[in-house]
C-alpha positions in Angstrom: -51.8 -78.9 -67.4 -54.4 -78.9 -70.4 -57.1 -78.4 -67.9 -55.5 -75.5 -66.1 -54.9 -73.8 -69.5 -58.6 -74.4 -70.4 -59.8 -73.0 -67.1 -57.5 -70.1 -67.0 -58.7 -69.3 -70.7 -62.3 -69.2 -69.4 -61.2 -66.6 -66.7 -59.7 -64.5 -69.4 -63.0 -64.7 -71.5 -64.8 -63.1 -68.5 -62.7 -60.0 -69.1 -61.3 -59.9 -65.7 -58.0 -57.9 -65.9 -56.6 -58.8 -62.6 -55.9 -62.5 -61.7 -54.3 -63.8 -58.6 -52.6 -67.2 -58.5 -51.3 -68.3 -55.3 -48.8 -71.2 -55.5 -45.4 -72.5 -54.2 -44.6 -74.0 -57.6 -43.8 -70.7 -59.7 -42.0 -72.8 -62.5 -45.2 -74.6 -63.2 -47.4 -71.5 -63.0 -45.2 -69.7 -65.7 -45.2 -72.8 -67.8 -49.0 -72.8 -67.7 -49.3 -69.2 -68.6 -46.8 -69.7 -71.5 -49.1 -72.4 -72.8 -52.1 -70.2 -72.5 -50.2 -67.3 -74.2 -49.2 -69.5 -77.1 -52.7 -71.0 -77.3 -54.4 -67.5 -77.5 -51.7 -65.9 -79.6 -51.2 -63.3 -76.8 -48.0 -61.5 -76.1 -46.5 -62.4 -72.6 -44.3 -60.3 -70.5 -42.9 -60.7 -66.9 -41.9 -58.7 -64.0 -39.8 -59.1 -60.9 -37.9 -56.6 -58.6 -34.6 -58.3 -59.7 -35.3 -58.4 -63.5 -37.6 -55.5 -64.2 -40.3 -55.8 -66.9 -39.0 -58.1 -69.6 -40.4 -59.8 -73.0 -41.4 -63.3 -72.1 -39.3 -65.3 -69.4 -35.9 -63.9 -69.3 -36.1 -61.9 -72.6 -35.3 -58.4 -73.7 -36.1 -55.6 -71.2 -39.2 -53.5 -71.8 -38.8 -49.8 -71.3 -36.0 -48.5 -69.4 -34.0 -50.1 -66.4 -36.5 -48.0 -64.1 -39.1 -50.8 -64.8 -37.6 -52.7 -61.8 -39.4 -50.2 -59.7 -43.1 -51.7 -59.5 -44.7 -48.3 -60.1 -42.7 -47.6 -63.4 -43.6 -51.1 -64.4 -47.4 -50.5 -63.8 -47.3 -47.4 -65.6 -45.9 -49.0 -68.7 -48.5 -51.7 -68.4 -51.4 -49.2 -68.1 -50.0 -47.6 -71.3 -50.1 -50.9 -73.3 -52.9 -50.7 -75.9 -52.7 -54.4 -76.6 -54.4 -57.3 -74.9 -51.0 -58.8 -73.7 -50.4 -60.8 -70.6 -48.3 -59.3 -67.8 -47.1 -61.8 -65.1 -45.8 -60.0 -62.1 -43.9 -62.4 -59.6 -44.2 -61.3 -55.9 -45.6 -57.8 -56.1 -47.5 -58.2 -52.7 -44.8 -56.8 -50.3 -44.9 -53.5 -52.4 -48.7 -53.2 -51.9 -48.6 -52.3 -48.3 -48.7 -48.6 -47.5 -48.4 -47.6 -51.0 -51.5 -45.7 -52.1 -50.1 -44.8 -55.8 -49.3 -48.4 -56.4 -52.7 -49.6 -55.2 -54.4 -47.0 -57.4 -52.5 -47.8 -60.4 -53.5 -51.5 -60.1 -57.2 -50.6 -59.5 -57.0 -48.4 -62.7 -55.6 -51.4 -64.7 -58.2 -53.6 -63.2 -61.0 -51.6 -63.9 -60.4 -51.3 -67.9 -63.5 -53.2 -69.2 -62.2 -53.3 -73.0 -61.0 -56.3 -75.0 -57.9 -54.4 -76.0 -56.5 -54.0 -72.6 -53.6 -55.8 -70.8 -54.4 -58.6 -68.1 -52.3 -58.6 -65.0 -51.5 -62.0 -63.4 -50.1 -61.7 -59.9 -48.1 -64.8 -58.9 -47.0 -65.6 -55.4 -47.0 -68.1 -52.6 -49.6 -65.9 -50.8 -51.1 -62.6 -51.7 -53.7 -60.3 -49.8 -55.0 -57.6 -52.0 -55.9 -54.2 -50.7 -59.6 -53.8 -50.1 -59.8 -51.2 -52.8 -58.7 -53.8 -55.4 -60.3 -57.2 -54.2 -63.6 -57.1 -55.9 -61.9 -56.5 -59.4 -59.8 -59.6 -59.2 -60.3 -63.2 -59.9 -58.3 -66.0 -57.8 -57.2 -69.0 -59.8 -55.5 -72.1 -58.4 -53.6 -74.7 -60.3 -55.0 -78.2 -60.1 -52.9 -80.5 -57.8 -51.7 -83.8 -59.4 -54.0 -86.6 -59.5 -52.8 -90.1 -58.5 -51.9 -91.1 -62.1 -49.6 -88.0 -62.4 -47.9 -88.5 -59.1 -47.3 -92.3 -60.1 -45.7 -90.9 -63.4 -43.6 -88.5 -61.3 -42.2 -91.1 -59.0 -41.6 -93.5 -62.0 -39.7 -90.5 -63.8 -37.5 -90.0 -60.8 -36.9 -93.7 -60.7 -35.7 -93.7 -64.3 -33.4 -90.8 -63.7 -31.9 -92.5 -60.8 -31.4 -95.6 -62.9 -29.7 -93.6 -65.6 -27.4 -92.1 -63.2 -26.7 -95.5 -61.5 -25.6 -97.6 -64.6 -29.3 -98.6 -65.1 -29.7 -100.1 -61.7 -33.3 -100.7 -61.0 -35.2 -99.0 -58.0 -36.2 -101.7 -55.5 -40.0 -101.5 -54.4 -43.1 -103.5 -54.2 -46.5 -102.4 -55.5 -48.1 -102.0 -52.0 -45.4 -99.5 -50.8 -45.4 -97.7 -54.1 -49.0 -97.0 -53.8 -48.7 -95.8 -50.4 -46.0 -93.4 -51.5 -48.3 -92.1 -54.3 -51.4 -91.6 -52.0 -49.1 -89.8 -49.2 -47.9 -87.4 -52.0 -51.5 -86.2 -52.5 -52.0 -82.5 -51.6 -48.6 -81.4 -52.9 -47.8 -79.4 -56.1 -46.1 -81.1 -59.0 -42.6 -79.7 -58.0 -43.1 -80.6 -54.2 -44.0 -84.1 -55.2 -40.9 -84.4 -57.4 -38.6 -83.2 -54.7 -40.0 -85.7 -52.0 -40.0 -88.7 -54.6 -36.4 -87.9 -55.6 -35.5 -87.9 -51.7 -37.2 -91.3 -51.2 -35.2 -92.7 -53.9 -31.8 -91.2 -54.1 -30.4 -92.3 -50.6 -30.5 -96.1 -51.3 -32.2 -96.7 -54.6 -35.3 -98.2 -52.9 -38.7 -97.3 -51.8 -39.5 -99.3 -48.8 -41.8 -99.0 -45.8 -39.1 -97.4 -43.9 -39.3 -94.4 -46.1 -43.0 -93.6 -45.3 -42.6 -91.9 -41.8 -39.8 -89.5 -43.2 -42.1 -88.8 -46.3 -44.8 -88.0 -44.2 -42.7 -85.7 -42.0 -41.4 -83.8 -44.9 -44.8 -83.3 -46.4 -45.9 -81.9 -43.0 -43.1 -79.5 -42.8 -43.7 -78.4 -46.4 -47.4 -77.6 -45.8 -46.4 -75.6 -42.6 -48.9 -77.3 -40.5 -47.1 -76.5 -37.0 -49.5 -75.0 -34.4 -52.4 -77.0 -33.0 -51.5 -80.0 -35.2 -48.3 -81.8 -34.3 -46.8 -84.6 -36.4 -46.2 -87.8 -34.5 -43.1 -89.2 -36.3 -42.9 -92.4 -34.1 -45.8 -94.6 -34.8 -46.2 -97.9 -33.0 -46.7 -101.3 -34.6 -49.6 -103.4 -33.6 -47.0 -106.1 -32.5 -46.1 -103.7 -29.8 -49.7 -103.4 -28.6 -50.8 -106.3 -26.3 -54.4 -107.5 -26.6 -57.0 -105.6 -28.5 -57.8 -108.4 -30.7 -61.3 -107.2 -31.7 -59.9 -103.6 -32.5 -57.0 -105.2 -34.5 -59.5 -107.4 -36.4 -62.0 -104.5 -37.0 -59.0 -102.2 -38.3 -57.9 -105.0 -40.6 -61.0 -105.3 -42.3 -61.2 -101.7 -43.1 -57.6 -101.1 -44.0 -57.9 -101.9 -47.8 -61.2 -100.0 -48.3 -59.8 -96.8 -46.6 -56.4 -97.0 -48.6 -58.1 -97.6 -51.8 -59.8 -94.0 -51.1 -62.7 -94.9 -53.4 -66.4 -94.9 -52.8 -68.7 -92.7 -50.5 -68.5 -95.1 -47.4 -64.9 -94.7 -46.2 -64.3 -95.5 -42.6 -64.7 -92.3 -40.5 -63.0 -93.2 -37.3 -63.5 -94.6 -33.9 -63.7 -93.6 -30.2 -61.6 -95.5 -27.7 -62.8 -95.2 -24.1 -61.3 -96.8 -21.1 -59.0 -96.7 -18.0 -56.0 -94.6 -18.0 -52.8 -96.3 -19.2 -54.8 -99.1 -20.9 -53.2 -98.6 -24.3 -55.8 -96.3 -26.0 -53.0 -93.8 -27.1 -50.7 -96.5 -28.2 -53.4 -98.2 -30.3 -54.2 -94.7 -32.0 -50.6 -94.6 -32.9 -50.6 -98.1 -34.2 -53.4 -97.5 -36.7 -51.1 -95.0 -38.6 -48.1 -97.5 -38.3 -50.2 -100.4 -39.7 -51.7 -98.4 -42.5 -48.5 -96.5 -43.3 -50.2 -93.1 -42.9 -49.0 -90.0 -41.2 -50.3 -89.3 -37.8 -51.5 -85.9 -36.7 -52.3 -85.0 -33.4 -54.7 -82.2 -32.4 -53.9 -80.6 -29.0 -57.2 -79.0 -27.7 -55.1 -77.0 -25.2 -53.4 -75.1 -28.2 -57.0 -74.3 -29.7 -58.4 -72.1 -27.0 -58.1 -68.3 -27.2 -59.3 -65.5 -25.2 -60.7 -63.7 -28.1 -64.2 -64.4 -29.3 -64.5 -66.6 -32.4 -60.7 -67.4 -32.3 -61.0 -70.9 -30.8 -63.5 -72.0 -33.5 -61.4 -70.6 -36.3 -58.2 -72.3 -35.0 -60.1 -75.6 -34.9 -61.5 -75.1 -38.5 -57.9 -74.3 -39.6 -56.7 -77.5 -38.0 -59.2 -79.6 -39.6 -58.6 -77.9 -43.0 -54.9 -78.6 -42.8 -55.6 -82.3 -41.7 -57.5 -82.7 -45.0 -54.4 -81.2 -46.8 -52.5 -84.2 -45.3 -54.9 -86.8 -46.3 -55.0 -89.6 -46.4 -54.0 -89.4 -42.8 -55.0 -90.4 -39.2 -56.1 -87.6 -37.0 -55.8 -88.3 -33.3 -57.6 -86.4 -30.7 -56.3 -87.4 -27.3 -58.4 -87.1 -24.1 -61.3 -85.5 -26.3 -63.4 -84.8 -23.2 -60.9 -82.1 -22.0 -61.7 -80.0 -25.1 -65.4 -80.5 -25.4 -66.8 -81.2 -22.0 -69.6 -78.8 -21.6 -69.2 -75.9 -19.2 -71.4 -73.2 -17.8 -68.7 -70.6 -17.5 -67.0 -70.6 -20.9 -69.2 -68.3 -22.6 -70.4 -71.1 -24.9 -67.0 -71.8 -26.5 -67.0 -75.4 -25.7 -70.6 -75.8 -27.5 -69.3 -73.7 -30.5 -66.1 -76.0 -30.8 -68.5 -79.1 -30.6 -70.7 -77.8 -33.2 -67.7 -77.0 -35.5 -66.3 -80.5 -35.0 -69.7 -82.2 -35.6 -70.1 -80.2 -38.8 -66.7 -81.3 -40.1 -67.4 -85.0 -39.1 -70.5 -85.1 -40.9 -69.3 -83.3 -44.1 -65.7 -84.2 -44.7 -64.9 -85.7 -48.0 -61.1 -86.2 -47.5 -59.8 -89.5 -46.1 -58.9 -88.6 -42.7 -59.4 -91.3 -40.2 -60.2 -89.9 -36.9 -59.2 -91.7 -33.7 -60.6 -90.0 -30.5 -59.7 -91.2 -27.0 -61.3 -90.6 -23.6 -60.9 -91.4 -20.0 -64.1 -89.9 -18.5 -67.0 -90.6 -21.0 -69.5 -89.1 -18.5 -68.0 -85.7 -19.6 -68.6 -86.2 -23.2 -71.6 -84.4 -24.9 -74.3 -87.0 -26.1 -74.2 -85.6 -29.5 -70.6 -86.8 -30.0 -71.1 -90.3 -28.8 -74.3 -91.2 -30.5 -74.4 -93.9 -33.3 -73.0 -92.4 -36.7 -70.6 -90.0 -35.4 -67.9 -92.6 -35.2 -67.8 -96.0 -37.1 -67.5 -97.8 -33.6 -66.9 -97.1 -30.0 -64.5 -99.5 -28.4 -63.9 -100.1 -24.7 -60.3 -100.6 -23.6 -60.5 -102.7 -20.6 -57.8 -103.7 -18.2 -55.6 -106.6 -19.7 -56.5 -110.2 -18.8 -53.7 -112.6 -17.7 -52.9 -113.7 -21.1 -52.5 -110.2 -22.2 -50.5 -109.2 -19.4 -47.9 -112.0 -19.9 -47.8 -110.7 -23.5 -47.3 -107.0 -22.4 -44.4 -108.2 -20.1 -42.8 -109.8 -23.0 -43.1 -106.9 -25.1 -41.5 -104.6 -22.6 -38.7 -107.0 -21.8 -37.9 -107.6 -25.4 -37.9 -103.7 -25.9 -35.2 -103.3 -23.2 -33.1 -106.1 -24.6 -34.0 -108.7 -21.8 -34.6 -112.2 -22.9 -38.2 -113.3 -21.9 -37.3 -116.9 -21.6 -35.3 -116.1 -18.5 -38.6 -115.1 -16.6 -41.9 -116.8 -15.5 -44.2 -114.6 -17.6 -47.1 -116.7 -16.3 -46.3 -116.0 -12.7 -45.7 -112.3 -13.4 -49.0 -112.0 -15.1 -50.8 -113.7 -12.1 -49.1 -111.3 -9.7 -50.1 -108.1 -11.6 -53.8 -108.7 -11.7 -55.4 -105.5 -12.1 -52.6 -103.8 -13.7 -52.7 -101.5 -16.8 -50.4 -101.8 -19.7 -48.6 -98.5 -18.6 -48.3 -99.9 -15.0 -46.7 -103.1 -16.3 -44.2 -101.0 -18.3 -43.4 -99.2 -15.2 -42.8 -102.5 -13.2 -40.1 -103.3 -15.9 -38.6 -99.7 -15.7 -38.5 -99.9 -11.7 -36.8 -103.3 -11.9 -34.2 -102.0 -14.3 -33.4 -99.0 -11.9 -33.3 -101.3 -8.9 -30.8 -103.6 -10.8 -28.6 -100.8 -11.9 -28.4 -99.5 -8.2 -27.6 -103.0 -6.9 -25.2 -103.7 -9.8 -27.0 -106.9 -10.7 -29.0 -108.2 -13.7 -32.8 -107.8 -13.7 -34.4 -111.2 -12.3 -37.8 -112.4 -11.4 -37.4 -111.2 -7.7 -36.9 -107.6 -8.8 -40.0 -107.6 -11.0 -42.1 -109.3 -8.5 -40.9 -106.9 -5.8 -41.8 -103.9 -8.1 -45.3 -105.4 -8.7 -46.0 -105.7 -4.9 -44.7 -102.2 -4.5 -47.4 -100.7 -6.9 -50.9 -99.7 -6.1 -52.5 -99.8 -9.4 -55.4 -97.5 -10.5 -57.8 -100.4 -10.4 -57.4 -100.4 -6.7 -56.9 -96.7 -6.1 -59.8 -95.7 -8.3 -61.9 -98.9 -8.0 -65.3 -96.9 -7.9 -64.5 -95.0 -11.0 -63.4 -98.0 -13.0 -66.6 -99.9 -12.0 -68.7 -97.0 -13.2 -67.0 -96.9 -16.3 -67.5 -100.6 -16.9 -71.2 -100.3 -16.2 -71.6 -97.5 -18.7 -69.7 -99.3 -21.3 -71.7 -102.6 -21.0 -74.0 -102.6 -23.9 -72.9 -99.3 -25.4 -69.5 -100.3 -26.7 -67.5 -103.2 -28.2 -64.8 -104.6 -26.0 -61.3 -103.9 -27.8 
């Protein structure tokens, strides 16, 4: 808060008479302004539509009761010959279509003398009329640093302990540090509420709290739109194969979560056959690292109005940075960036916006893009340096197919020991992970219809009844493998 008071004092020294502070944390804004008034020896008055103009916060009314009306309040402020601070909370709804109010605000803002009051407009959001914009200065309170967030979590833990007969809040250092990092981007008040929510239900801070914490943060920041929050993130134990990808991510996990240095991991591009597990791997990155997973839907980006599509993308990427550290997942990226001759250049402008962000971003946002048709991607995106690595997700081999069968049998409460996984893997040559899952699902349906338990014969029948993509689209798969040879790393 000391830095905020100092920086706000510099704004006052510039003799700007109208200051805008946009924040959801109104109590902290008022606390900061009180500190500034005390430090500078200034009178401090507040206004709201419910309380009118008052001395300090909740003090004696200034003027008559009519000061609840914003025009009456501004006239009283304009008549004040002293350099007092006037804090007006939520004035913005009254500025629309009220020329008298706008003119009063402008006349106060134009007074360039030391002995004149300063207006501070406080709201969650405020758009000034064009007539007044150039006379105003915007100020933002600094968001809490990691040491402040850690102190907030510890304060809430201490308060919980006092309420529960000095019982200790259970946690471990790794989880505590993840909670602190995931609170970044929130105000002091918001971080305190989320920390309290994590602790109060069971007196513990565990890995199970992270998804709910991230979802609540996403809702607080109001990121709905082209970005969606993926609540259920897979564990790498649920992803068969991909040993090289798993090892590569494990090597970079500590560096990325530490968040220090200029060479943080940027992201990866996963190329491969449909149903090979690319989307599941993207989800697993967030689950493994304990980070929120945001999905960018290109279908929601595109707008018929000129320039709106690029603006939507810029806003989405900016919002992703607010959620940092996080994983940003762009599924089937070729569908949004494939160059076309009849789109008025929209795809090229979208590509340029994305490439600029990828090159210049500073926030720890790990980008995971997946693609099925690599030939439709522009070469500027897949060249070295855009992503840390390009992985090719091929069809699973026999050992991995057996592991995938085991995973899906366990998920449906079927005992893998009751099946010959080696034979199932042998029979399902050329199947993708998604196709293997559908084999298990089909066997479950057949067993239910026949009123019997799932057995080996039902699974084999489902396998023989399926024509995998490796057969239906053999030419396309061979072409994709040929492209990936020497250009990508086998996942």
